[in-house]
C-alpha positions in Angstrom: 43.8 -40.7 18.0 45.9 -40.5 21.1 44.3 -39.5 24.4 45.6 -35.8 24.4 44.2 -35.4 20.8 40.8 -37.0 22.0 40.7 -34.7 24.9 41.4 -31.6 22.7 38.6 -32.6 20.4 36.1 -33.2 23.1 36.9 -29.8 24.6 36.5 -28.2 21.2 33.2 -30.0 20.7 32.1 -28.6 23.9 33.2 -25.2 23.1 31.2 -25.5 19.8 28.1 -26.5 21.6 28.5 -23.5 24.0 28.9 -21.3 21.0 25.8 -22.5 19.5 23.9 -21.9 22.8 25.3 -18.4 22.9 24.2 -17.8 19.4 20.6 -18.2 20.7 20.8 -15.3 23.1 22.4 -12.8 20.6 20.4 -10.4 18.7 19.9 -11.2 15.1 17.6 -10.7 12.1 15.6 -14.0 11.6 15.3 -14.8 8.1 12.6 -17.2 8.8 10.4 -14.3 10.1 9.8 -15.2 13.7 11.1 -13.2 16.6 10.5 -11.2 19.8 10.5 -8.0 18.1 8.8 -7.0 14.8 9.6 -3.9 12.7 7.2 -2.7 10.1 8.9 -0.2 7.9 5.9 1.8 6.5 2.5 3.0 7.2 0.5 5.8 5.4 -3.0 7.1 5.4 -2.6 9.7 2.4 -4.8 9.9 -0.5 -7.6 7.6 0.8 -5.2 4.8 1.7 -5.3 2.7 4.8 -2.5 0.4 6.3 -3.9 -3.0 7.4 -1.7 -4.8 10.1 -1.6 -8.0 11.8 0.5 -9.9 14.5 0.4 -13.5 15.2 1.5 -15.4 18.3 2.6 -18.9 17.1 3.3 -20.2 20.6 1.3 -21.9 23.3 1.9 -19.2 25.9 0.4 -15.7 26.2 2.6 -12.5 25.5 2.5 -8.9 26.6 3.6 -6.7 23.6 4.4 -3.1 23.3 3.0 -1.6 20.1 4.6 1.8 19.0 3.9 3.9 16.0 6.5 6.6 14.9 6.0 9.3 12.5 8.3 9.6 9.4 10.4 12.8 9.9 12.2 12.1 13.1 10.5 8.9 14.5 8.9 10.9 17.5 6.2 8.6 19.0 2.6 9.2 17.9 1.0 6.5 19.8 1.9 3.4 22.0 -0.1 0.9 23.9 0.1 -2.4 25.4 -1.2 -5.5 23.5 -2.1 -8.9 25.2 -2.0 -11.8 22.9 -3.3 -15.2 24.2 -1.9 -18.5 23.1 -2.1 -18.8 19.2 -3.8 -15.4 19.0 -3.9 -12.9 16.2 -4.5 -9.2 16.4 -5.4 -7.2 13.3 -6.0 -3.3 13.1 -6.4 -0.6 10.5 -4.5 2.8 10.4 -6.6 5.3 8.8 -7.1 9.2 8.3 -9.5 10.7 10.8 -11.2 12.6 8.2 -11.8 9.4 6.1 -13.5 7.8 9.1 -15.8 10.7 9.7 -13.8 12.1 12.5 -12.6 15.7 12.9 -8.8 16.1 12.4 -6.0 16.1 9.9 -4.1 13.3 11.4 -4.2 9.5 11.5 -5.9 7.1 13.9 -6.2 3.2 14.3 -9.2 1.0 14.7 -9.7 -2.7 15.3 -12.6 -5.0 15.3 -10.4 -7.5 16.9 -11.3 -8.9 20.4 -7.6 -9.1 21.8 -6.9 -7.1 24.7 -5.2 -3.6 24.4 -4.5 -1.2 27.2 -5.8 1.6 27.0 -8.7 0.2 25.2 -9.8 1.8 21.8 -12.9 4.2 21.7 -12.5 6.1 25.0 -13.0 9.8 24.5 -10.9 10.8 27.5 -7.9 9.2 25.9 -8.6 10.6 22.3 -10.7 7.8 21.1 -14.2 7.5 19.9 -16.3 5.7 17.2 -16.0 6.2 13.4 -19.1 6.8 11.2 -18.8 3.1 10.3 -19.1 2.1 14.1 -15.4 1.1 14.6 -13.8 2.0 18.0 -10.8 4.1 17.2 -7.7 5.8 18.7 -6.3 9.0 17.4 -2.5 9.5 16.8 -1.1 12.5 18.8 1.4 15.2 18.0 2.4 15.8 21.7 5.9 14.5 21.2 6.8 16.9 18.5 4.6 20.0 19.2 4.8 22.8 21.8 7.6 22.4 24.4 8.4 19.0 22.8 9.0 20.6 19.3 12.1 19.1 17.4 12.2 22.0 14.8 10.2 19.8 12.4 6.6 20.1 11.6 4.2 20.4 14.5 0.8 19.8 12.8 -1.4 16.5 13.3 -0.7 15.5 9.6 3.0 14.8 10.5 1.3 11.6 12.0 0.1 10.4 8.6 3.3 8.6 7.5 5.9 6.6 9.3 6.7 3.2 10.6 5.9 1.0 13.7 7.4 -1.7 15.9 6.3 -4.3 18.3 8.5 -5.4 21.2 7.7 -8.5 23.4 7.9 -7.4 27.0 7.1 -10.8 28.6 5.4 -14.1 28.4 2.5 -14.8 30.6 2.4 -17.7 32.9 -0.6 -20.1 33.0 -2.4 -20.6 35.0 -2.5 -17.0 36.4 -5.0 -14.1 36.8 -3.6 -12.0 33.9 -3.7 -15.2 31.5 -7.2 -16.0 32.5 -8.3 -12.4 31.7 -6.7 -12.3 28.2 -7.6 -15.8 27.2 -10.5 -16.1 24.7 -13.5 -17.7 25.9 -16.1 -18.3 23.1 -13.8 -16.0 21.1 -13.9 -13.1 23.6 -11.4 -12.5 26.4 -13.4 -11.9 29.6 -11.1 -9.4 31.3 -9.6 -7.0 29.1 -11.0 -3.8 31.1 -8.5 -4.9 34.1 -5.8 -6.8 32.0 -3.4 -3.8 32.4 -4.0 -3.6 36.1 -3.0 -7.3 36.5 0.0 -6.9 34.2 1.3 -4.0 36.4 0.8 -5.9 39.6 2.6 -8.6 38.2 5.9 -6.8 37.0 5.9 -4.5 40.1 5.7 -7.4 42.6 8.9 -8.4 44.3 9.7 -10.8 43.1 8.0 -10.7 39.7 5.0 -13.0 39.5 3.1 -14.5 36.5 5.6 -13.2 34.0 8.8 -14.6 32.6 11.3 -13.4 29.9 9.7 -13.4 26.4 10.3 -16.2 24.1 10.3 -15.8 20.3 7.3 -16.7 18.1 5.8 -13.5 16.7 5.4 -12.7 13.1 3.6 -10.0 11.3 2.6 -8.3 8.1 1.0 -5.1 6.7 -0.7 -3.9 3.6 -1.1 -0.4 2.2 -4.6 -0.5 0.7 -6.6 2.0 -1.5 -10.1 0.5 -2.0 -11.0 3.1 -4.7 -8.0 2.6 -6.9 -7.8 -1.1 -6.2 -4.1 -1.0 -5.1 -2.5 -3.4 -2.4 1.0 -3.2 -1.3 1.7 -6.0 1.2 4.9 -6.8 3.0 6.2 -9.0 5.9 7.5 -7.4 9.1 11.2 -7.7 9.9 11.7 -10.2 12.8 14.4 -9.6 15.4 15.3 -12.6 17.6 17.6 -12.9 20.6 16.6 -9.5 21.5 16.1 -9.9 25.3 16.8 -12.5 28.0 15.0 -10.2 30.5 11.5 -9.1 31.2 11.0 -5.7 29.7 7.7 -4.8 31.1 6.5 -1.2 31.0 3.2 0.7 31.7 1.3 2.4 28.9 2.3 5.8 27.9 6.2 5.0 28.3 8.9 5.2 25.8 10.1 1.9 27.1 10.7 -0.7 26.3 12.8 0.5 23.3 15.3 -0.9 20.8 18.0 0.5 22.9 17.2 -2.0 25.7 18.6 -5.1 23.7 20.3 -7.5 26.1 21.7 -11.0 26.3 23.5 -13.1 28.5 26.7 -10.8 28.6 24.5 -7.9 29.7 25.2 -5.3 31.1 28.8 -5.5 30.1 28.2 -6.5 26.5 25.4 -7.1 24.1 26.3 -9.2 21.2 25.0 -9.3 17.5 25.0 -12.1 14.9 25.2 -11.2 11.3 25.7 -13.4 8.3 28.0 -11.8 5.6 28.6 -13.7 2.6 28.1 -17.0 4.4 30.3 -16.1 7.3 28.8 -15.6 10.7 30.0 -12.4 12.3 29.9 -12.1 16.1 30.1 -8.6 17.4 29.9 -7.8 21.1 29.1 -4.1 21.9 29.1 -2.2 25.2 25.9 -2.9 27.1 25.4 0.8 28.3 22.4 2.6 27.5 24.3 4.7 24.7 26.0 1.9 22.9 23.7 -1.1 23.2 21.5 0.2 20.3 24.6 -0.5 18.0 23.9 -4.2 18.4 20.5 -3.8 16.8 21.8 -1.3 14.2 24.6 -3.9 13.1 22.0 -6.5 12.0 20.5 -3.9 9.8 23.7 -2.4 8.7 23.8 -2.2 4.8 26.9 -0.9 2.6 24.7 -1.1 -0.6 21.0 -1.2 -1.1 19.9 -2.8 -4.4 16.5 -3.0 -5.9 14.6 -2.5 -9.3 12.4 0.4 -10.5 9.9 0.8 -13.5 8.3 4.1 -14.6 6.5 5.5 -17.6 6.1 9.3 -18.4 2.4 8.8 -18.5 2.3 7.4 -15.0 0.8 4.0 -16.1 3.8 2.3 -14.5 5.2 3.7 -11.2 7.8 2.9 -8.5 8.5 4.1 -5.0 11.2 3.0 -2.8 10.6 2.9 1.0 13.9 3.5 2.8 13.5 3.4 6.6 16.3 3.8 9.2 14.7 1.9 12.2 17.3 3.0 14.6 18.3 6.5 13.4 16.4 8.3 16.2 18.8 6.9 18.7 21.7 8.7 17.1 20.1 11.9 15.9 17.4 12.9 18.3 17.8 14.8 21.5 15.3 12.6 23.2 17.5 9.5 22.9 20.9 11.1 21.9 21.8 13.1 25.0 25.5 13.3 24.3 25.3 16.7 22.5 24.1 18.4 19.5 25.8 16.4 16.8 24.7 13.1 15.2 26.4 9.9 16.6 28.0 7.6 14.1 27.0 6.3 11.5 24.9 9.3 11.1 26.4 12.8 10.4 23.6 15.3 11.4 21.6 15.8 14.5 17.9 16.5 13.7 17.5 20.1 12.9 21.2 20.7 13.2 21.4 22.8 9.9 18.2 24.4 10.5 16.3 22.4 7.8 14.2 20.5 10.1 15.8 17.3 8.9 18.8 15.1 9.4 20.5 14.4 6.2 22.8 11.4 5.1 24.8 11.7 2.0 24.5 8.7 -0.4 26.0 7.5 -3.6 23.6 6.8 -6.5 24.2 4.3 -9.2 21.2 4.0 -11.7 21.1 1.5 -14.6 18.7 0.5 -17.2 18.1 -3.2 -18.1 20.7 -3.1 -20.8 23.7 -2.2 -18.9 23.5 1.5 -19.5 24.2 4.1 -16.8 24.3 7.9 -16.5 25.9 10.4 -14.3 23.6 12.0 -11.8 23.2 15.8 -11.4 25.1 17.6 -8.8 22.5 16.8 -6.2 21.7 13.1 -7.4 18.0 13.8 -6.9 15.8 15.9 -9.0 14.5 18.5 -8.4 17.5 19.3 -6.2 16.3 20.0 -2.7 17.4 23.5 -1.6 19.8 23.8 1.4 20.6 20.1 1.6 23.9 18.3 1.0 24.2 16.6 -2.5 22.5 13.2 -2.9 21.0 13.0 0.4 18.0 11.6 2.1 17.0 13.3 5.4 14.2 11.7 7.1 13.8 8.4 9.1 11.2 7.1 6.8 11.9 8.1 3.3 10.3 7.4 -0.1 12.3 7.6 -3.3 10.3 8.2 -6.4 11.3 7.6 -10.1 9.8 9.9 -12.5 10.7 12.9 -14.7 8.6 15.4 -13.0 9.6 14.7 -9.6 6.0 15.1 -8.3 4.4 11.5 -8.6 4.5 8.9 -5.9 2.4 5.9 -6.3 2.1 5.7 -2.4 1.2 9.4 -2.4 3.9 10.1 -0.1 5.1 13.5 1.3 8.3 12.2 2.5 9.7 12.1 -1.1 13.1 12.4 -3.0 13.1 11.8 -6.7 15.6 10.1 -8.9 15.2 11.0 -12.6 14.8 7.4 -14.2 17.1 6.1 -17.2 14.6 4.8 -19.7 11.6 3.0 -18.4 13.0 0.3 -16.2 16.1 -0.9 -14.5 17.8 -1.2 -11.1 19.4 1.2 -8.6 22.4 0.9 -6.2 22.4 3.3 -3.2 25.9 3.3 -1.8 25.6 3.9 2.0 29.2 4.0 3.1 30.2 7.5 2.0 30.8 10.4 4.2 32.1 8.2 7.0 29.1 6.2 7.8 30.8 3.7 10.1 29.1 2.1 12.9 30.9 2.5 16.2 33.7 -0.3 16.8 32.5 -3.5 18.7 34.6 -4.7 21.7 36.3 -7.2 19.4 37.3 -4.7 16.8 34.5 -5.3 14.1 33.3 -2.0 12.3 30.4 -2.2 10.0 30.3 0.2 7.1 27.2 1.8 6.0 23.9 2.6 7.5 21.1 0.5 9.4 18.3 0.3 6.8 15.3 -1.6 5.9 12.3 -1.1 3.3 11.1 -2.3 0.1 10.3 -1.4 -3.7 6.5 -0.9 -4.4 5.4 -0.8 -8.1 1.9 -0.3 -9.6 0.8 -1.1 -13.3 -2.4 0.6 -14.4 -4.2 -1.0 -17.3 -6.9 1.2 -18.9 -9.5 0.8 -21.5 -9.2 2.8 -24.8 -11.6 5.3 -23.2 -9.3 5.8 -20.3 -11.3 4.3 -17.6 -9.1 2.1 -15.4 -9.7 -1.6 -15.7 -7.1 -2.7 -13.0 -4.2 -1.9 -11.0 -1.6 -4.4 -10.3 0.7 -3.8 -7.4 3.7 -5.6 -6.0 6.1 -5.2 -3.3 9.7 -6.5 -3.2 12.1 -6.2 -0.2 15.4 -4.4 -0.7 18.6 -6.5 -1.3 21.8 -5.4 0.3 25.6 -6.1 0.8 27.5 -5.7 3.9 31.0 -4.3 4.5 33.0 -4.9 7.8 36.6 -4.7 8.8 38.3 -5.3 12.2 40.0 -2.3 13.3 42.1 -4.4 15.7 43.5 -7.1 13.3 43.2 -4.8 10.3 41.6 -7.8 8.5 38.1 -9.0 7.8 35.6 -9.2 10.6 35.0 -12.6 12.3 
């Protein structure tokens, strides 16, 4: 090899290393399950169910984390608080229906027997907290963000808080030694300073320069389970882990809509925010504008799906049932006036503003392909779902957290969901393809021309098998959860070829 060729190779190698380094600071969906941000696509407290949740800090540094619960219609916030995890810490909690805990109200709440610090602390009456009949300190969910002057045309009652999804966003790593780290670190299994941890946190990030905090690293993982102790059902899933989300401290006080998924940032911020997506073994790099309106597209691109695939099983007698949870984790930033201040029309890739057509929803039109296990298929009815929902576009789902059921009557949800659409099954078992590309579902163009076709989505298939004795008494319920599979579609608007 001559010298010029050698120099070229060395330069190429350095560029390759630089590219790998840049990958670490670009937002991506980590298949290994560790990240700076965790998305949990579903919670419910309907019909005697509770949702158990956990988050684990696998690192040797403390972390300040924003925990946010969002209801299922329009992802309006129903509760957020700050959580302080010490090194190697685990935090667990239970989302429950207030009335199931002996508390007045039709909505949901959360309690925890865990010692990790939260701010505010649970159980404080002036904050909407108290103690259940079982002695657990709880915090109720609120309807403030969608009732009264904050109404979004959807339901305004407390029971709107009973289903939805939730997220956890790392705000900062906590330096040791420091006052805050000492307060949140367990001594004989109990942190000594939870009552004043928030004050120390706010003092740290409002100082100039910031003290005791550094930009958050990765290392969180989480899981949740929808449990019915009476029926013996248990639907467990892992949280989606977003890595490379931020290279900055995103500290926020309690009672704030910040930090949010729209605050994604990397080394190119504020000019650009880059996403990394694997598509058929090819790594796609997409730099988006870093301004507040467009940065969310980087997060949406890592969840973008052209087609959503999974199985289903259902019998007419209800002994076997299936629900698909279909959650659009970033939809609110395109269809809700709280986040989309550009007007009264939905921003791409969504077509409707929430409540735009006076139906208290924001619908997206889908293609439906249903198959049994022997390659048979059928043409769906004019609406695709049955019974056909009045006043909605054909084959549409219209909420931010949706549950698709599979039964002839259209009334049976194994998750007891009220956020349902039904697809009439073909036989007793098969698979479904939801085509998400129709009706112009294209994410806005990245700076390099990449355009993802489809919608940002996550979720899972839940199934339940009931085994009964000859007398009809249930002997057992066997539950399963399977993450959705998906395909991607991406074209480059500048080169008129494939994305790169």
